[in-house]
C-alpha positions as CSV (number, residue, x, y, z in Angstrom):
1,M,-1.8,2.9,-14.3
2,T,-3.2,1.2,-17.8
3,L,-6.0,-1.4,-17.3
4,I,-5.8,-4.8,-18.9
5,A,-9.2,-5.9,-17.0
6,L,-12.4,-4.2,-15.4
7,H,-15.0,-6.1,-13.8
8,R,-18.4,-4.5,-12.4
9,L,-20.0,-6.1,-9.6
10,G,-23.2,-7.4,-10.6
11,T,-22.0,-7.4,-14.2
12,G,-19.2,-9.2,-14.5
13,V,-16.1,-8.7,-17.0
14,I,-16.5,-5.4,-19.0
15,S,-14.3,-3.5,-21.8
16,V,-11.6,-1.7,-20.0
17,D,-13.5,1.2,-22.0
18,T,-16.9,1.2,-20.6
19,P,-18.3,4.0,-18.3
20,V,-18.8,2.8,-14.8
21,L,-19.3,5.8,-12.8
22,H,-21.6,8.4,-12.7
23,A,-20.4,12.1,-12.7
24,D,-22.3,12.5,-9.4
25,D,-21.1,9.7,-7.6
26,E,-20.6,10.5,-4.1
27,G,-17.0,8.9,-4.3
28,V,-16.1,11.6,-7.4
29,L,-17.9,14.2,-5.5
30,R,-17.0,13.7,-1.9
31,G,-14.6,11.0,-1.9
32,R,-16.8,8.9,-0.4
33,S,-15.2,5.4,-1.4
34,V,-12.7,2.8,-0.3
35,F,-10.2,0.9,-2.1
36,E,-7.4,-2.0,-1.9
37,T,-4.8,-2.3,-4.2
38,L,-2.4,-5.8,-4.2
39,R,-0.4,-7.9,-5.9
40,V,-1.0,-10.8,-7.7
41,Y,1.8,-13.3,-8.0
42,G,1.6,-16.0,-10.9
43,G,-1.9,-15.2,-10.7
44,I,-2.7,-15.5,-7.3
45,P,-3.9,-12.5,-5.5
46,F,-1.6,-12.5,-2.2
47,M,-3.3,-12.0,1.0
48,L,-6.6,-11.2,-0.5
49,S,-8.6,-12.2,2.5
50,A,-6.3,-9.5,4.7
51,H,-7.1,-6.7,1.9
52,L,-10.6,-7.7,1.9
53,D,-10.9,-7.3,5.8
54,R,-9.1,-3.7,5.6
55,L,-11.7,-2.9,2.7
56,A,-14.6,-3.3,5.4
57,A,-12.9,-1.9,8.0
58,S,-12.8,1.1,5.9
59,A,-16.0,1.0,4.5
60,A,-17.3,1.0,8.2
61,R,-15.1,4.1,9.0
62,L,-16.7,5.8,6.3
63,R,-20.1,4.7,7.1
64,L,-20.3,2.8,3.7
65,P,-22.3,-0.1,3.2
66,E,-20.4,-3.4,4.0
67,P,-18.5,-4.3,0.9
68,P,-20.1,-7.8,-0.4
69,R,-16.8,-10.0,0.4
70,T,-17.8,-12.8,-1.4
71,A,-18.5,-11.1,-4.9
72,F,-14.9,-9.2,-4.3
73,E,-13.1,-12.1,-3.8
74,E,-15.0,-14.2,-7.1
75,A,-14.2,-10.7,-9.2
76,A,-11.2,-10.5,-8.0
77,Y,-9.8,-14.0,-9.7
78,E,-12.1,-13.5,-12.6
79,S,-10.6,-10.1,-13.4
80,I,-7.2,-11.5,-13.0
81,A,-7.7,-14.7,-15.6
82,A,-9.5,-11.7,-18.0
83,G,-6.0,-9.5,-17.6
84,G,-4.4,-12.9,-18.9
85,Q,-1.5,-11.3,-16.9
86,L,0.3,-13.5,-14.1
87,D,2.1,-10.9,-12.6
88,A,0.1,-7.9,-12.1
89,S,-1.6,-5.1,-9.9
90,L,-5.4,-5.5,-8.6
91,R,-7.4,-3.0,-7.0
92,L,-10.6,-3.2,-5.3
93,L,-12.7,-0.3,-5.4
94,W,-16.0,0.3,-3.5
95,T,-17.7,3.7,-3.4
96,A,-21.1,5.2,-2.4
97,G,-22.6,6.1,-5.5
98,R,-25.0,8.3,-6.5
99,E,-27.0,10.0,-3.3
100,G,-30.3,7.3,-2.7
101,G,-28.9,5.3,-5.0
102,E,-26.6,1.9,-4.9
103,P,-23.0,1.5,-4.0
104,T,-20.3,0.5,-7.1
105,G,-18.0,-2.7,-6.9
106,L,-14.8,-2.5,-9.2
107,V,-12.1,-4.7,-9.8
108,L,-9.3,-3.3,-11.9
109,V,-6.3,-4.8,-13.1
110,S,-3.0,-3.6,-14.3
111,P,0.4,-4.3,-14.6
112,L,3.1,-3.6,-12.2
113,P,4.7,0.0,-12.5
114,P,7.6,-0.5,-14.6
115,G,11.4,-0.2,-13.0
116,L,10.2,-1.6,-9.7
117,D,13.6,-4.1,-9.2
118,A,15.7,-1.4,-10.8
119,L,14.1,1.0,-8.1
120,R,14.9,-1.9,-5.3
121,E,18.1,-2.4,-6.6
122,R,19.2,1.2,-6.7
123,G,17.0,2.0,-3.2
124,L,14.7,5.1,-2.1
125,R,15.6,8.9,-1.7
126,I,13.2,10.0,0.5
127,L,12.3,14.0,2.0
128,V,11.1,14.4,5.1
129,V,7.2,15.7,4.8
130,R,5.6,17.5,8.0
131,W,2.5,16.1,8.3
132,A,-0.7,16.8,10.3
133,A,-3.0,13.1,10.0
134,G,-6.6,14.2,9.2
135,A,-9.9,12.2,10.7
136,L,-9.6,9.3,8.2
137,A,-6.0,8.5,8.8
138,G,-5.9,4.7,9.1
139,A,-9.0,4.1,6.8
140,K,-7.8,3.5,3.0
141,S,-9.8,5.9,1.4
142,T,-9.6,7.6,-2.5
143,S,-9.5,11.0,-0.1
144,Y,-5.7,10.7,-1.1
145,A,-4.7,14.6,-2.3
146,E,-2.6,15.0,0.8
147,N,-0.7,11.6,0.4
148,I,-0.3,12.3,-3.6
149,G,0.8,16.1,-2.5
150,A,3.6,14.5,-0.7
151,Q,4.8,12.4,-3.1
152,A,4.7,15.3,-5.4
153,E,7.0,17.6,-3.0
154,A,9.4,14.8,-2.8
155,S,9.8,14.6,-6.2
156,E,10.4,18.2,-6.3
157,H,13.4,17.8,-4.4
158,G,14.6,14.9,-6.1
159,C,13.3,12.3,-4.4
160,D,11.5,8.8,-4.7
161,D,9.2,9.4,-1.9
162,A,8.1,11.0,1.2
163,L,8.6,10.4,4.9
164,L,5.5,11.8,7.2
165,V,6.9,13.1,10.3
166,A,4.7,14.5,12.8
167,P,4.8,18.1,13.5
168,D,6.4,16.5,17.5
169,D,9.1,14.6,14.8
170,T,7.4,11.3,15.9
171,V,8.0,9.0,12.3
172,L,4.4,8.0,10.9
173,E,4.5,6.1,7.7
174,A,5.1,7.1,3.8
175,P,2.2,8.1,1.6
176,T,1.7,4.4,0.8
177,S,4.0,2.4,2.3
178,N,4.9,1.9,6.4
179,V,8.2,2.6,7.9
180,W,11.2,0.2,9.2
181,F,14.3,0.6,10.6
182,R,16.7,-1.7,12.1
183,E,18.9,-1.3,15.2
184,G,21.3,-4.7,15.3
185,E,19.0,-7.5,15.2
186,T,15.9,-5.6,16.3
187,L,13.2,-3.9,14.0
188,F,11.3,-0.9,14.4
189,T,8.2,0.3,13.3
190,P,5.7,2.7,14.6
191,A,2.7,1.2,16.2
192,L,-0.9,1.3,15.1
193,S,-2.0,3.3,17.9
194,L,-0.7,6.7,15.6
195,P,-2.4,7.9,12.7
196,I,-0.9,5.2,10.3
197,L,-2.7,2.8,8.0
198,A,-2.4,-0.7,9.2
199,G,-0.2,-2.3,6.0
200,V,-1.2,-5.7,4.7
201,T,2.8,-6.2,3.8
202,R,3.5,-4.8,7.4
203,A,1.5,-7.6,8.9
204,A,3.2,-10.1,6.9
205,I,7.0,-8.6,7.9
206,L,5.6,-9.1,11.5
207,T,5.2,-12.7,11.0
208,L,8.2,-13.4,8.7
209,A,10.7,-11.0,10.7
210,P,11.4,-13.6,13.4
211,A,12.3,-16.4,10.5
212,V,14.9,-14.4,9.4
213,G,16.6,-13.7,12.5
214,Y,14.9,-10.5,13.7
215,T,12.6,-9.6,16.9
216,V,10.2,-6.6,16.2
217,E,8.9,-3.5,18.2
218,E,6.1,-1.2,17.4
219,G,5.9,1.8,19.4
220,V,6.8,5.9,18.8
221,F,9.5,6.8,17.6
222,P,11.3,10.1,16.7
223,L,13.1,10.7,13.7
224,E,16.2,11.7,15.3
225,R,16.5,7.9,16.0
226,L,15.2,6.5,12.7
227,L,18.2,8.7,11.2
228,G,20.9,7.2,13.6
229,S,19.5,3.8,12.8
230,D,22.0,0.9,10.9
231,E,19.1,0.3,8.3
232,V,16.1,2.0,6.7
233,F,13.2,0.5,4.5
234,L,9.6,1.0,3.2
235,S,6.9,-1.7,2.8
236,S,3.8,-1.7,0.9
237,S,2.0,-4.4,-1.2
238,V,3.3,-3.7,-4.7
239,R,6.6,-2.1,-4.1
240,E,7.2,-4.8,-1.5
241,V,10.1,-4.1,0.7
242,V,12.4,-1.6,-0.5
243,A,15.7,-0.5,0.7
244,V,16.0,3.7,1.7
245,V,19.5,5.0,0.7
246,S,19.2,8.6,1.9
247,V,16.9,11.0,3.9
248,D,16.7,14.4,3.0
249,G,20.1,14.3,0.9
250,N,21.8,12.7,3.8
251,E,23.2,8.9,3.2
252,V,21.6,5.7,4.9
253,A,23.7,3.0,5.1
254,R,22.1,-0.5,3.3
255,G,21.5,-3.7,5.6
256,P,20.9,-7.0,5.1
257,A,17.0,-7.1,6.7
258,A,15.4,-5.4,3.9
259,G,16.6,-8.5,1.1
260,A,16.0,-10.4,3.8
261,L,12.3,-9.6,4.2
262,Q,12.1,-8.9,0.4
263,D,13.3,-12.5,0.2
264,A,11.2,-14.2,2.4
265,L,7.9,-12.2,1.2
266,R,8.4,-13.8,-2.4
267,A,8.8,-16.8,-0.8
268,A,5.7,-16.6,1.3
269,A,3.9,-15.7,-1.6
270,G,5.2,-18.9,-3.6
271,Y,7.0,-16.8,-5.9
272,A,10.6,-16.9,-4.7
273,D,12.1,-17.3,-8.4
274,G,10.2,-14.2,-9.8
275,G,10.9,-10.8,-10.9
Protein backbone atom coordinates (compact mmCIF):
# COMPACT_ATOMS: atom_id res chain seq x y z
CA MET A 1 0.00 0.00 0.00
CA THR A 2 1.43 3.39 -1.07
CA LEU A 3 0.25 6.29 1.07
CA ILE A 4 -0.71 9.53 -0.62
CA ALA A 5 -2.19 11.23 2.47
CA LEU A 6 -2.00 10.70 6.22
CA HIS A 7 -4.04 12.32 8.99
CA ARG A 8 -3.49 11.88 12.71
CA LEU A 9 -6.48 12.76 14.85
CA GLY A 10 -5.69 15.74 17.04
CA THR A 11 -2.85 16.82 14.76
CA GLY A 12 -4.24 17.03 11.23
CA VAL A 13 -2.81 16.09 7.86
CA ILE A 14 0.89 15.28 8.15
CA SER A 15 3.64 14.06 5.88
CA VAL A 16 3.21 10.40 4.96
CA ASP A 17 6.77 9.84 6.23
CA THR A 18 5.96 11.06 9.75
CA PRO A 19 6.27 8.41 12.50
CA VAL A 20 2.83 7.99 14.07
CA LEU A 21 2.99 4.85 16.26
CA HIS A 22 5.30 3.92 19.12
CA ALA A 23 6.95 0.51 19.02
CA ASP A 24 5.16 -0.37 22.27
CA ASP A 25 1.70 0.62 21.02
CA GLU A 26 -0.66 -2.17 22.08
CA GLY A 27 -2.00 -2.29 18.56
CA VAL A 28 1.48 -3.34 17.45
CA LEU A 29 2.35 -5.55 20.41
CA ARG A 30 -1.01 -7.22 21.03
CA GLY A 31 -3.22 -6.47 18.05
CA ARG A 32 -5.46 -4.18 20.10
CA SER A 33 -6.59 -2.01 17.22
CA VAL A 34 -9.44 -1.90 14.75
CA PHE A 35 -9.79 -0.55 11.25
CA GLU A 36 -12.10 0.08 8.33
CA THR A 37 -11.27 0.19 4.64
CA LEU A 38 -13.62 1.81 2.15
CA ARG A 39 -13.67 3.05 -1.39
CA VAL A 40 -13.67 6.70 -2.43
CA TYR A 41 -15.67 7.53 -5.57
CA GLY A 42 -15.19 10.96 -7.10
CA GLY A 43 -13.83 12.32 -3.83
CA ILE A 44 -16.70 10.93 -1.72
CA PRO A 45 -16.12 8.06 0.76
CA PHE A 46 -18.89 5.54 0.02
CA MET A 47 -21.10 4.58 2.99
CA LEU A 48 -18.77 6.29 5.45
CA SER A 49 -21.45 6.37 8.15
CA ALA A 50 -21.90 2.58 8.01
CA HIS A 51 -18.14 2.07 8.23
CA LEU A 52 -17.96 4.36 11.26
CA ASP A 53 -20.75 2.34 12.87
CA ARG A 54 -18.76 -0.85 12.35
CA LEU A 55 -15.53 0.76 13.59
CA ALA A 56 -17.30 1.61 16.84
CA ALA A 57 -18.74 -1.91 17.13
CA SER A 58 -15.33 -3.49 16.56
CA ALA A 59 -13.75 -1.18 19.14
CA ALA A 60 -16.36 -2.24 21.68
CA ARG A 61 -15.60 -5.90 20.99
CA LEU A 62 -11.91 -5.27 21.76
CA ARG A 63 -12.74 -3.18 24.85
CA LEU A 64 -11.21 -0.09 23.26
CA PRO A 65 -12.49 3.42 23.98
CA GLU A 66 -15.18 4.56 21.57
CA PRO A 67 -13.66 6.11 18.42
CA PRO A 68 -14.44 9.83 18.04
CA ARG A 69 -16.94 9.67 15.20
CA THR A 70 -17.04 13.32 14.18
CA ALA A 71 -13.26 13.62 14.25
CA PHE A 72 -12.88 10.58 12.02
CA GLU A 73 -15.52 11.85 9.61
CA GLU A 74 -13.87 15.26 9.29
CA ALA A 75 -10.43 13.70 8.97
CA ALA A 76 -11.65 11.41 6.18
CA TYR A 77 -12.68 14.34 3.99
CA GLU A 78 -9.57 16.36 4.84
CA SER A 79 -7.35 13.41 3.97
CA ILE A 80 -9.09 12.75 0.66
CA ALA A 81 -8.68 16.41 -0.30
CA ALA A 82 -5.02 16.35 0.73
CA GLY A 83 -4.40 13.24 -1.35
CA GLY A 84 -5.73 14.97 -4.44
CA GLN A 85 -7.01 11.68 -5.89
CA LEU A 86 -10.75 11.41 -6.49
CA ASP A 87 -10.82 7.62 -6.68
CA ALA A 88 -8.91 5.97 -3.87
CA SER A 89 -8.86 3.61 -0.92
CA LEU A 90 -9.48 5.09 2.53
CA ARG A 91 -8.48 3.38 5.77
CA LEU A 92 -9.50 4.37 9.30
CA LEU A 93 -7.34 3.00 12.14
CA TRP A 94 -8.06 3.19 15.88
CA THR A 95 -5.37 1.72 18.10
CA ALA A 96 -5.14 1.31 21.88
CA GLY A 97 -1.90 3.27 22.08
CA ARG A 98 0.76 2.74 24.72
CA GLU A 99 -0.15 1.14 28.02
CA GLY A 100 -1.69 3.81 30.21
CA GLY A 101 -1.71 6.29 27.31
CA GLU A 102 -4.27 7.64 24.90
CA PRO A 103 -5.56 5.80 21.80
CA THR A 104 -4.34 6.89 18.39
CA GLY A 105 -6.60 7.57 15.41
CA LEU A 106 -5.23 7.58 11.89
CA VAL A 107 -6.74 8.09 8.45
CA LEU A 108 -4.79 6.81 5.47
CA VAL A 109 -5.44 7.42 1.77
CA SER A 110 -3.84 5.26 -0.90
CA PRO A 111 -4.39 4.60 -4.62
CA LEU A 112 -6.74 1.79 -5.53
CA PRO A 113 -4.97 -1.54 -6.01
CA PRO A 114 -3.93 -1.98 -9.64
CA GLY A 115 -5.79 -4.35 -11.92
CA LEU A 116 -9.19 -4.38 -10.21
CA ASP A 117 -11.16 -4.01 -13.44
CA ALA A 118 -8.99 -6.61 -15.19
CA LEU A 119 -9.60 -9.01 -12.30
CA ARG A 120 -13.33 -8.41 -12.51
CA GLU A 121 -13.21 -9.12 -16.24
CA ARG A 122 -11.27 -12.37 -15.73
CA GLY A 123 -13.04 -13.54 -12.59
CA LEU A 124 -11.66 -14.97 -9.36
CA ARG A 125 -10.08 -18.37 -8.86
CA ILE A 126 -10.58 -19.38 -5.24
CA LEU A 127 -9.27 -22.15 -3.00
CA VAL A 128 -11.30 -23.81 -0.23
CA VAL A 129 -9.53 -23.34 3.11
CA ARG A 130 -10.81 -25.05 6.24
CA TRP A 131 -11.38 -22.50 8.96
CA ALA A 132 -11.92 -22.51 12.71
CA ALA A 133 -13.07 -19.00 13.56
CA GLY A 134 -11.59 -17.31 16.62
CA ALA A 135 -13.21 -15.23 19.33
CA LEU A 136 -12.83 -12.01 17.32
CA ALA A 137 -14.72 -13.28 14.28
CA GLY A 138 -17.08 -10.52 13.21
CA ALA A 139 -14.82 -7.73 14.51
CA LYS A 140 -12.59 -5.89 12.05
CA SER A 141 -9.43 -5.92 14.10
CA THR A 142 -5.84 -5.75 12.90
CA SER A 143 -5.33 -9.30 14.22
CA TYR A 144 -5.42 -10.34 10.58
CA ALA A 145 -2.57 -12.83 10.35
CA GLU A 146 -4.88 -15.84 9.90
CA ASN A 147 -6.77 -14.12 7.08
CA ILE A 148 -3.58 -13.16 5.29
CA GLY A 149 -2.28 -16.69 5.82
CA ALA A 150 -5.37 -18.08 4.08
CA GLN A 151 -4.82 -15.73 1.15
CA ALA A 152 -1.17 -16.76 0.98
CA GLU A 153 -2.19 -20.43 0.88
CA ALA A 154 -4.55 -19.66 -1.99
CA SER A 155 -1.79 -17.84 -3.86
CA GLU A 156 0.55 -20.79 -3.41
CA HIS A 157 -2.03 -22.93 -5.21
CA GLY A 158 -2.34 -20.48 -8.10
CA CYS A 159 -5.58 -18.93 -6.86
CA ASP A 160 -6.63 -15.32 -6.30
CA ASP A 161 -8.40 -15.74 -2.97
CA ALA A 162 -9.57 -18.21 -0.34
CA LEU A 163 -13.05 -19.47 0.50
CA LEU A 164 -13.22 -20.05 4.25
CA VAL A 165 -15.25 -23.10 5.16
CA ALA A 166 -16.00 -24.40 8.68
CA PRO A 167 -14.92 -27.94 9.68
CA ASP A 168 -18.52 -29.13 9.11
CA ASP A 169 -18.41 -27.77 5.51
CA THR A 170 -20.49 -24.67 6.27
CA VAL A 171 -19.58 -21.80 3.93
CA LEU A 172 -18.40 -18.74 5.85
CA GLU A 173 -16.67 -15.94 3.94
CA ALA A 174 -13.46 -14.99 2.15
CA PRO A 175 -10.58 -13.42 4.12
CA THR A 176 -11.58 -9.89 3.10
CA SER A 177 -14.93 -10.44 1.34
CA ASN A 178 -18.41 -11.80 1.79
CA VAL A 179 -19.58 -14.79 -0.26
CA TRP A 180 -22.70 -15.10 -2.44
CA PHE A 181 -24.18 -17.72 -4.73
CA ARG A 182 -27.23 -17.79 -6.97
CA GLU A 183 -29.91 -20.37 -7.67
CA GLY A 184 -32.27 -19.10 -10.34
CA GLU A 185 -33.55 -15.71 -9.26
CA THR A 186 -32.49 -16.09 -5.61
CA LEU A 187 -29.19 -15.01 -4.07
CA PHE A 188 -27.85 -16.76 -0.99
CA THR A 189 -25.28 -15.48 1.50
CA PRO A 190 -24.13 -16.77 4.91
CA ALA A 191 -26.11 -15.36 7.83
CA LEU A 192 -24.55 -12.98 10.33
CA SER A 193 -25.29 -15.49 13.08
CA LEU A 194 -22.23 -17.33 11.72
CA PRO A 195 -18.71 -16.14 12.67
CA ILE A 196 -18.35 -13.75 9.73
CA LEU A 197 -17.91 -10.04 9.23
CA ALA A 198 -21.00 -7.92 8.58
CA GLY A 199 -19.76 -6.43 5.33
CA VAL A 200 -20.88 -2.92 4.46
CA THR A 201 -20.99 -3.83 0.76
CA ARG A 202 -22.90 -6.97 1.74
CA ALA A 203 -25.52 -4.74 3.36
CA ALA A 204 -25.67 -2.59 0.23
CA ILE A 205 -26.25 -5.65 -1.96
CA LEU A 206 -29.09 -6.80 0.29
CA THR A 207 -30.78 -3.48 -0.49
CA LEU A 208 -29.87 -3.35 -4.19
CA ALA A 209 -30.70 -6.95 -5.17
CA PRO A 210 -34.51 -6.54 -5.47
CA ALA A 211 -34.04 -3.59 -7.83
CA VAL A 212 -32.13 -5.81 -10.29
CA GLY A 213 -34.55 -8.72 -10.05
CA TYR A 214 -33.26 -10.94 -7.25
CA THR A 215 -34.51 -12.03 -3.86
CA VAL A 216 -31.99 -12.79 -1.11
CA GLU A 217 -31.90 -15.50 1.53
CA GLU A 218 -29.43 -15.46 4.43
CA GLY A 219 -28.71 -18.76 6.12
CA VAL A 220 -26.37 -21.66 6.83
CA PHE A 221 -25.28 -23.36 3.63
CA PRO A 222 -23.00 -26.34 2.93
CA LEU A 223 -20.12 -26.10 0.48
CA GLU A 224 -21.78 -28.70 -1.74
CA ARG A 225 -24.72 -26.39 -2.35
CA LEU A 226 -22.51 -23.48 -3.34
CA LEU A 227 -20.55 -25.72 -5.73
CA GLY A 228 -23.78 -26.81 -7.42
CA SER A 229 -25.19 -23.30 -7.78
CA ASP A 230 -25.70 -21.24 -10.94
CA GLU A 231 -23.23 -18.49 -10.02
CA VAL A 232 -20.79 -17.51 -7.27
CA PHE A 233 -19.33 -14.09 -6.47
CA LEU A 234 -17.62 -12.14 -3.71
CA SER A 235 -18.29 -8.61 -2.44
CA SER A 236 -16.08 -6.13 -0.61
CA SER A 237 -15.69 -2.38 -0.27
CA VAL A 238 -12.61 -1.83 -2.43
CA ARG A 239 -12.86 -4.75 -4.86
CA GLU A 240 -16.67 -4.33 -5.12
CA VAL A 241 -18.49 -7.27 -6.79
CA VAL A 242 -16.36 -9.91 -8.54
CA ALA A 243 -17.50 -13.18 -10.11
CA VAL A 244 -15.87 -16.47 -9.13
CA VAL A 245 -14.86 -18.63 -12.12
CA SER A 246 -13.28 -21.60 -10.35
CA VAL A 247 -13.22 -23.26 -6.93
CA ASP A 248 -10.32 -25.62 -6.18
CA GLY A 249 -9.60 -25.74 -9.90
CA ASN A 250 -13.16 -26.70 -10.83
CA GLU A 251 -14.82 -24.31 -13.26
CA VAL A 252 -17.79 -22.26 -12.05
CA ALA A 253 -20.25 -20.81 -14.53
CA ARG A 254 -20.48 -17.03 -14.78
CA GLY A 255 -23.93 -15.55 -14.51
CA PRO A 256 -25.73 -12.21 -14.75
CA ALA A 257 -26.10 -11.31 -11.07
CA ALA A 258 -22.52 -10.20 -10.36
CA GLY A 259 -22.47 -7.76 -13.27
CA ALA A 260 -25.93 -6.40 -12.50
CA LEU A 261 -25.04 -5.83 -8.86
CA GLN A 262 -21.71 -4.25 -9.76
CA ASP A 263 -23.51 -1.76 -11.99
CA ALA A 264 -26.10 -1.10 -9.28
CA LEU A 265 -23.38 -0.55 -6.68
CA ARG A 266 -21.59 1.96 -8.88
CA ALA A 267 -24.87 3.73 -9.56
CA ALA A 268 -25.60 3.90 -5.82
CA ALA A 269 -22.22 5.52 -5.38
CA GLY A 270 -23.09 8.07 -8.07
CA TYR A 271 -20.33 6.60 -10.16
CA ALA A 272 -22.06 4.56 -12.85
CA ASP A 273 -19.65 5.75 -15.54
CA GLY A 274 -16.53 5.39 -13.39
CA GLY A 275 -13.70 2.98 -14.04
